[in-house]
N, C-alpha and C positions, 0 to 999 in steps of 0.2 A: 324403546321395545325394537326387539328386531324386525325388519320390514316386513318378513313372512310370517312371522308370529301373530304379527299386527294385522294381516291378511285373513288370516285362519279366525283373528278375532273377530272379524268383520264379519265374514260368512256367518259367524254363530249369534252375530248381534243380526244380523238382515233375517236370517230363518225364525229366529226371537219373534223378532216383531210381526213377520207374516203370519207365522203361527198364533198368535194373539188379534191376530185381528188388522193389524195397519196395512190399508191398501199398500201393492205393490209398486206402484210411482212414488209413495211418502216413503216409503220401506227404504228402498233401495237409493233414493237423492238424500236423504237423512245419513245414512250409513256413508255412502261414497265422501260426502261433503265432511263428514267429523274426519275417516280417517285420511283425509286430506290436509284436513286441519292438522291433526298430530304430528303427520309427514313430513309438510311443505309449508304450514303457518296459517295464517288467517286470510294473508291478503290473494297467496294464491290458490287456497280451496274457494273463497270468492269469485275469483278469478277463474279459475276452472268452470265453476258450477255456473257460470254467466254463458261463457263461451263457448264451451265443450256443445252442450244441445244444440243451441243453435246452430252451430258451426256446423256438426252430424246430420244435422237434418233438414235445414234449409238449403234442399238439393231439388231439380228436375224429376227426377226419377220418382222421389218419393210422394209427387203428387199423383201417381196410380193409385194411392191407397182411397182417399175421399171418393175417387171416381168409381172404382170397383165394389165402394160400399154404398154409393147412391143408386147403382144400376138396381142394387137387390130391395133396396127400402122401394123405391119407384116401382119395380115389378109387386111387389107385396102389397104396396097401396092403391096399386092400380087395378087389380084385380089379375094379374095376369097370371100368377104362380096360382089362380084357383081354375084358371081354363087349362092348363096344364095338367093340375090333377085331376081333373073331368076327364081329360082325354087320354090322360092314362089308364083311368078305373074302365072307359068304356073297350079298349082294346085289350087288357090283361084279365079286368076282373072276371071273367069265367074261369083262370086257371086256379090250380089249389095254391090259395094265400093267396086270392088276386088282389085284393083289396091293398093287401100290404104289401104285393111286389108293385103293385101302380102308386103305394108310395113312397116306395125306394126310388123308383125311376120319374116320380115327379120333386121327389129331394134331390135326385141328379141334375135334373134340370133346372132347380132354383140352384143350386150349386154353383152350377157355370154362369149365374148373371149374379151372384151375391157373393161368394167369399166366403161368408160368415158363419158357422157351426151353430152357434148359439139363436141365431136369427132363425136356420131354418128349421131349426127343431120347434121354435115357438111357431111360426107358421103353421106346421102340420100339425101340433097338436093343437091348435083352434080349429082347423081345416080339413084335415086325415081322420084324426082321433073318433070325432063322432059319430063319423060316417062309418068308418068298422066296427063301434058299438051298436049301431042303430042298425045293421047288418046280423049280429050276432056273434061276432068277435070276442074272444076271451083278451079280457079288458088287458091282462099284465102284458100279451102277445102283443097288442095293439100299440101299447105305450113302450115298450121296447124297440120296436120299428121306427116309432119316431124318432125316439132318442139313436138309435143305429143311423139311421137317414141322416140325419142332422150332420154327422163327422163328414160325410160324405163333401162338404165344401171345403175342406180343409186341403183338399189334393186337388179335384175336379179345378180347371182356372175359371176364374179367377180367383186364387186363394189369397186370403188376405196374411196369413201365418207363413206362408211361402214366402211372401214379400217382406216381411218383416223378416224373417230369416236371413235372405239377400242383403240387407241393409245392413244386419250386422255384422256379417261377415264376409262383406263386399263382394258379393258374388253376381252373374248377369241375373235378373230378375225375369226376365224372360225366359232363360233358358231352364230355370227352376220349376215356372209355369207351368211350359211344354213337358217337364218332367215328372210334374204330378198328374200330366194324364193318362196314360197308361197305369198307373198301379191307380188312380179312381178308377177306370174302368175294370180293372181286376177286382177291386174290393166289392162293386155291384154286384158281378158275378156271384163271388161268393157270398153276398146275401142272401140273392134269391135262391141259391141252392140251402142255403142254411134257411130258409125260412118253406122252401119245397119239401127239404127233409118233417123238418118239426111238424109240418100239416100233414105228410105223409103217414108220418107216426101214430099223430091225436089229430084226428079230422074235425073232429068235434070244436078244435080250436079254432077254427076259419070256415064256416058253411060257405059254399060255392054260390056264385051269384048266379042270375038267369045272363041266358045269351044275348049278345046284343049282334044285329045284322053289319051286313057288311058296310050297306049306307049309311050306319051311323056311325061305323069307324073313318069312313071316309069326312062326314061331317066334321071331326073333328081333327083332321089335320089343319085349318087354318090357325088354328088356337095355338099351334106349336109353330107356325112360321117364324112369329115374331123372336121366340127363345133361340130359334136355328140361327136368325140372323146376328143376335147379339154372338152367337155361342163362335159361327162362323166367322168375322169381324174379328173377334180378341184371339184365335187358334190361327186364322189363314194369314191374317197381318201380322203377325209375332211369330210365327211360323218361316214365313219365305221374306222376311225383312222388311217387307212393305212399309210398318209402322213399329214405333219401339211401345213397349208396355202403356206407354204414358199415351201413347198417340193413339192406339186401339181402344184404350179404355174410352181416353173422350169422346170418340165415335161412337162407340158402344152403349157410352151414357146420351149421347144424342138420340141415339134411335131409341134409345129406350121411353125418352123424355117425351118423342114425338106418338110413341105405340100409346103413351100413359094420355097424352091429349085424346087422341085417337079411343080410346076406352072412356073418354070424360070425364078426368079423374077430378073430382072435387077439389075448392082451394084450400078446404081442410085437411081432406087426405095427401094433397101435394106439401102443405105447409108439415104435416106430421112426419113426413117423408124425407124432409130438407131437414128439419130437426133432428130425426133419429140419425140421419148420417152426417151432421156437426157432433154430436154427441157420442157416438160410437169413435169415429175421428179422434176428436180431443180425448179419449180415454187413450187410448192406445197409441197417440203422438205424446203422453203424458208419462206414459211406459215408458218410453224409447226414451226420451229425454232423462229420467231419472234412473233407468240400467247407464246409461250412457256417462255419468257422473260416477256410479260406482265402478263400473268396468277402467275409468283412470284409473280410479283410487287403486284397484287390482294390477293395474300394467308398473304402476311405481310401488308397491310393496314385491315385485317380481314373482309371487305366489303361480300364476297360472305357466309362466316358463318351469318353474320348480315341480311341479307337482307331473308335468310334462315328460320332464327326465326321469323323475324318478319312475313313472309308470313304463316308459320306453325301457328304462334299463332293467326293468325287469325279467327274468328268464322263461318267459309266457310267450306261444302262440299270439300273434295280435286278434287272433279269432278267437281267442278265451277273453283278450281285453273286450273287443268287442261286445259280447257277451254280454260280459259284467256290465257294459254301459248298457247296455239295453235292458237288464234286469233293472239300472239305474233307476233309469225312465219310467219303467212301468211300474215302481215304488214308488216315485214322486209324484207319478201323475195321481195317485191315490188321495195324495192330500196338497196338490196345489195345481192352481190351474193353467192351462195351454200355454200362455204367455208369459204368465211370472214364470212356468219352470223353464222355458227357453232363457229367457233374459238373466234367470238366474246363473248357468249352469253351461251356456255357451262358451263365456269368458274362458273357464277351465278347460272345458271339453275342447271345444274345436282346434286347440291347439294339438292337441294330442291325438284327435280323427286326422289334422292336417299330417303331421311327424309320423303318424304310423302306414301313411299313404293311402287314404282313404280319400276317394273322390268327394268334394266338397258338395257339387249337387246333388249324389247318391244320398250322402249323408244327411242333409235337409230334406230329401221325402223321406227316409228311413226314420228320422226325427217327427217330423210333421205326422207319422201316421202314429207315433209312439203318444204323440202327445194326445191325439185324438181314439186311444184306447182308455187315454188317463181320463176323455170326458163322461166314459160311460162306464167308471171301474167305481164302486163303493171305497171310501167314503165320501168323498168329494168329485162326485161324477156329476159333473156341469150341467151336461144336456138332459142328465134325470131328475135334477133338481128345475130345469127348467119345466119340464113336464108336470112334476110336481107341483110346481109355484101356479102355472096355469092352470090344472086339474089338481086342488087340492083332497078331492075326493078319491082321488086312487092316490096310495098309499106309496109313499118312497122304497120300503123294500118290494113293492109288486111292481115298480119300472126295472129295480133291478134284476130281479126273476127274469122279466121279459127280455131283456139283454142278455141276460147269463149264455143262451146257446149263441148269440153271436161273437162271444167272446174265443171260441173256441176257432170259431172264421175268422176273428183277427190273426189269431196265431197262426195259421195258414198263411195270411196275405206277408204279414212280417218277415216268414221265412223265404215267400216267392221274393221278395225285395233284399234279402239279405244274400238269399243263393242263386239269385239271377239279378245282377246290379244291371246287366247290358237293357233288360226292358225297362227299367228304369231312362236307363241313357240314350238310348237308342232315337228318340227325338231331339233333345239336344245335341249328337253327337250328329245328326243330318242337318241340324242348321248351321254347323260347324263350316 
């Protein structure tokens, strides 16, 4: 069989396996090994399947992943996230849609010590959603705010998915983390505008809260000091080159550990945090290993280069090709999870992006934003499923209904990233 034809067949088999529910780690590993066996024989298939995952992942830079994940889970189990939400509620609770606004700010704070979208959504489904319901907020709006707020963890440093992107395409993890910061802030502003607009049009969706005194507000500032310190260590350490991303993550993890001890975290909660970190880390690494085997198979077929040459050879402006790629990711986001979607497509899409002359750091931020739109869109909006899984009394269609106004905001954010790439590249360029 022609190698390129075999490559297309491999992609079809992989999509079939994922569609029927085979985990992405096993689907990619199986397809990659089978393809290598057909192309190169049993010995090569087994040899590469054993060597490639270890050789590509046994790197110092990859240790940043479990450290970032540990920061988030320690903050959650030590109650530091609860303190941040309470502080946000006191400061902005009186504003139109104040509790929803507080949820977005608190989600951003958790994103700055977490990096995991689904973890953030799970935390605030338990923490913020009951609070909004108790204050008379529309349940659909409250659920939508929680689901959308979780997406901030993908852009605001530390972002696990940006780290994974950097590993796959071999780009600077520090530059990627800095590149996600300003788009993350832009996302926060757009979400707040959406909330204010929705609540202004329909005030009954979000009743106003009672006023809080300046004294009460000032009393909450120490509750934010810990998160501020962790964020400062990561951003300042990486931006000024004082620490590598891994060193910054290690120092931030140590700070969070000390803070957790200060909060008198119980042994059971500490153990849960460590176990959650291990489970999440193992899941991510298994996906990376499986995809690396599949990527090696595609490289042997020559399919990525063939697709790149064919598309670049088309008589089309590169902007139209980029628009088609954006549309592709938005459609894939409706049926695939974020990491799986990125792993499946990058081996073919990234060489094309490089050939068209787009900056790989900028594209990484755009890709992550597109993936995060996918986790809140039906039918497979993972964050929405997390909300429904924790609160089965809230129908899934109500969660998607609450997310709907924010999708217009996401279009605006994507447009800003596409038409103003210098906003994304400003901090990375300042580092160089």
